[in-house]
C-alpha positions as CSV (number, residue, x, y, z in Angstrom):
1,X,-42.3,-84.5,22.3
2,X,-45.0,-83.0,24.6
3,X,-46.1,-79.5,23.8
4,X,-46.4,-77.1,26.7
5,X,-49.5,-75.1,27.6
6,X,-49.7,-71.8,25.7
7,X,-51.1,-68.5,26.8
8,X,-53.4,-68.4,23.9
9,X,-55.2,-71.5,25.1
10,X,-55.9,-69.8,28.4
11,X,-57.0,-66.6,26.7
12,X,-59.4,-68.6,24.5
13,X,-60.8,-70.3,27.6
14,X,-61.2,-66.9,29.3
15,X,-63.0,-65.4,26.3
16,X,-65.3,-68.4,25.9
17,X,-66.2,-68.4,29.6
18,X,-66.9,-64.6,29.7
19,X,-69.1,-65.0,26.7
20,X,-71.0,-67.7,28.5
21,X,-72.1,-65.3,31.2
22,X,-75.2,-66.8,33.1
23,X,-78.4,-65.4,31.7
24,X,-80.1,-64.6,34.9
25,X,-79.0,-62.2,37.7
26,X,-79.9,-65.0,40.2
27,X,-77.3,-67.3,38.5
28,X,-74.7,-64.5,38.7
29,X,-75.3,-64.0,42.4
30,X,-75.2,-67.8,43.1
31,X,-71.9,-68.0,41.2
32,X,-70.4,-65.1,43.1
33,X,-71.4,-66.7,46.4
34,X,-69.7,-70.0,45.3
35,X,-66.6,-68.0,44.5
36,X,-66.7,-66.8,48.1
37,X,-66.9,-63.1,47.3
38,X,-68.4,-60.9,49.9
39,X,-69.8,-57.5,49.2
40,X,-70.3,-55.0,52.0
41,X,-71.8,-51.5,51.5
42,X,-69.6,-49.0,53.3
43,X,-71.8,-46.0,52.4
44,X,-74.8,-45.6,50.2
45,X,-77.6,-48.1,49.4
46,X,-76.2,-51.0,47.4
47,X,-79.2,-53.2,48.3
48,X,-81.6,-51.3,46.0
49,X,-81.5,-53.0,42.6
50,X,-80.4,-50.9,39.6
51,X,-78.7,-51.5,36.3
52,X,-75.5,-50.0,37.8
53,X,-75.5,-52.7,40.5
54,X,-76.2,-55.4,38.0
55,X,-73.1,-54.3,36.0
56,X,-71.0,-54.4,39.2
57,X,-72.2,-57.9,39.9
58,X,-71.6,-59.1,36.4
59,X,-68.1,-57.6,36.3
60,X,-67.3,-59.3,39.7
61,X,-68.5,-62.6,38.2
62,X,-66.1,-62.1,35.2
63,X,-63.2,-61.3,37.5
64,X,-63.9,-64.4,39.6
65,X,-64.1,-66.6,36.5
66,X,-60.8,-65.2,35.1
67,X,-59.2,-65.8,38.4
68,X,-60.4,-69.4,38.5
69,X,-59.0,-70.1,35.0
70,X,-55.7,-68.3,35.5
71,X,-55.1,-69.9,39.0
72,X,-55.5,-73.4,37.7
73,X,-53.2,-72.9,34.7
74,X,-50.6,-70.2,35.5
75,X,-47.9,-72.5,37.0
76,X,-48.0,-74.8,34.0
77,X,-46.9,-72.0,31.6
78,X,-43.3,-71.3,30.5
79,X,-42.0,-67.9,31.5
80,X,-42.5,-66.4,28.1
81,X,-46.1,-67.7,28.0
82,X,-46.7,-66.2,31.5
83,X,-45.6,-62.8,30.2
84,X,-48.0,-63.1,27.2
85,X,-50.9,-64.0,29.6
86,X,-50.0,-61.1,32.0
87,X,-50.0,-58.7,29.0
88,X,-53.4,-59.9,28.0
89,X,-54.8,-59.6,31.5
90,X,-53.3,-56.1,31.8
91,X,-55.3,-55.2,28.6
92,X,-58.5,-56.1,30.5
93,X,-58.2,-53.1,32.8
94,X,-61.4,-51.7,31.3
95,X,-63.2,-55.0,31.5
96,X,-66.6,-53.2,31.7
97,X,-66.6,-49.5,31.7
98,X,-69.5,-48.6,34.0
99,X,-68.3,-46.5,36.8
100,X,-70.4,-43.3,37.1
101,X,-72.8,-44.3,34.4
102,X,-76.4,-45.5,34.5
103,X,-78.3,-46.8,31.6
104,X,-81.7,-47.4,33.1
105,X,-82.6,-43.7,33.6
106,X,-82.0,-43.7,37.4
107,X,-80.0,-40.9,38.9
108,X,-76.3,-41.4,39.7
109,X,-75.6,-42.7,43.2
110,X,-72.4,-42.4,45.3
111,X,-71.6,-45.3,47.4
112,X,-68.5,-47.2,48.6
113,X,-68.3,-51.0,48.6
114,X,-65.8,-53.4,50.1
115,X,-65.4,-56.6,48.0
116,X,-63.3,-59.4,49.4
117,X,-63.0,-63.2,49.4
118,X,-64.0,-65.1,52.5
119,X,-60.6,-66.3,53.7
120,X,-62.2,-68.3,56.5
121,X,-63.7,-70.7,54.0
122,X,-60.2,-71.2,52.5
123,X,-58.8,-72.1,55.9
124,X,-61.5,-74.5,56.7
125,X,-60.9,-76.4,53.5
126,X,-57.2,-76.9,54.2
C-alpha cells in the first residue's frame, strides 16, 4: 500500500530550507529575482542599505521559498494533511519580527513598499 504525503514532511522541508538561508546578501537578492519578486519603493528611501532592509529581503526570501515548497506539494496532500499544513503556516505569521526595529544603530525610517510577483514572466512561460 502506498503511503500518502504527510504535512510533517513538507514542514520538515520548509524548516530545513529556511535554515539553509544563503550566506550572502547577494545570494538572497539573486534568489529573490529568480522568484520574480519585484520591490518598488512608494515612499522613503529603500535603496540605502541598512540592517532593516536586509531583514526585509531575507524575510521575502523565506516567504518565496515557503511558497515554492507548498505550491509543488499542496495538491498531493489529503484534506486532513492540508489542514495540518495550513495550521503550521498560520503559525508563521511572525516569521521574522522586524517591523519598526533597527539593530544596526541607525534611526528608524518610515517608508512604504510594494512587493509583487512579475505576472508577465508567468504568462510568457505558458
